Every structure is written in C-alpha cells, then in structure tokens.
C-alpha positions as a printed NumPy array, in Angstrom:
array([[ -81.007,   41.14 , -207.539],
       [ -84.625,   40.237, -208.236],
       [ -86.621,   39.951, -205.029],
       [ -90.071,   38.377, -204.908],
       [ -92.419,   40.284, -202.623],
       [ -95.54 ,   38.777, -201.164],
       [ -98.339,   41.013, -199.979],
       [-100.275,   39.47 , -197.14 ],
       [-104.018,   39.456, -197.774],
       [-107.161,   38.373, -195.986],
       [-110.561,   37.44 , -197.41 ],
       [-113.555,   39.569, -196.418],
       [-117.075,   39.685, -197.788],
       [-118.717,   43.022, -198.557],
       [-122.128,   43.779, -200.011],
       [-122.202,   46.481, -202.674],
       [-125.188,   47.94 , -204.497],
       [-125.671,   46.38 , -207.943],
       [-125.154,   49.724, -209.711],
       [-121.799,   50.241, -207.972],
       [-120.639,   46.736, -208.928],
       [-121.584,   47.41 , -212.545],
       [-119.642,   50.681, -212.536],
       [-116.6  ,   49.016, -210.968],
       [-116.731,   46.151, -213.471],
       [-116.845,   48.62 , -216.353],
       [-113.824,   50.561, -215.089],
       [-111.866,   47.371, -214.324],
       [-112.508,   46.058, -217.848],
       [-111.592,   49.387, -219.46 ],
       [-108.361,   49.594, -217.467],
       [-107.593,   45.875, -217.904],
       [-107.172,   45.28 , -214.174],
       [-108.935,   42.954, -211.768],
       [-111.954,   44.087, -209.773],
       [-109.973,   43.283, -206.635],
       [-107.12 ,   45.553, -207.707],
       [-109.549,   48.361, -208.551],
       [-111.4  ,   48.11 , -205.23 ],
       [-108.112,   48.168, -203.3  ],
       [-106.962,   51.268, -205.198],
       [-110.313,   52.996, -204.67 ],
       [-110.256,   52.283, -200.934],
       [-106.654,   53.443, -200.55 ],
       [-107.392,   56.637, -202.448],
       [-110.512,   57.356, -200.374],
       [-108.698,   56.734, -197.089],
       [-105.756,   58.923, -198.125],
       [-108.122,   61.738, -199.105],
       [-110.039,   61.334, -195.844],
       [-106.788,   61.634, -193.877],
       [-105.822,   64.782, -195.808],
       [-109.257,   66.305, -195.202],
       [-108.995,   65.518, -191.498],
       [-105.473,   67.002, -191.341],
       [-106.744,   70.256, -192.874],
       [-109.603,   70.463, -190.368],
       [-107.115,   70.282, -187.477],
       [-105.315,   73.429, -188.687]])
C-alpha cells in the first residue's frame, strides 16, 4: 500500500560566501535538484565522513 511520508523540517538562516552559493547553484541546476536538497545532501555527506574519520582515530 502507498504510504505518504512527511519529513519534519525547521527553517534556519545561514550565511554562505557568495562563491560557495554560486558553486552550489551551478551543481543544483546541473543535477536538476533544489538548492535545499543539495545543501542537505552535502551536510549529511560531510557529517557521515566526519563520523567515519573520528571512528578511525579512536582505533
């Protein structure tokens, strides 16, 4: 059965350097996704990599 899932979100304001915004906009347009979606994916990737790096340091 089809189940509609709702992801809870919250609005936050961040200030990014102009060059970074331009780079993100370019990638979002090329990939045909929203800037919001791209920023979320970038943050999740960075945090996952950070966790892996920290796990390796503990060993």
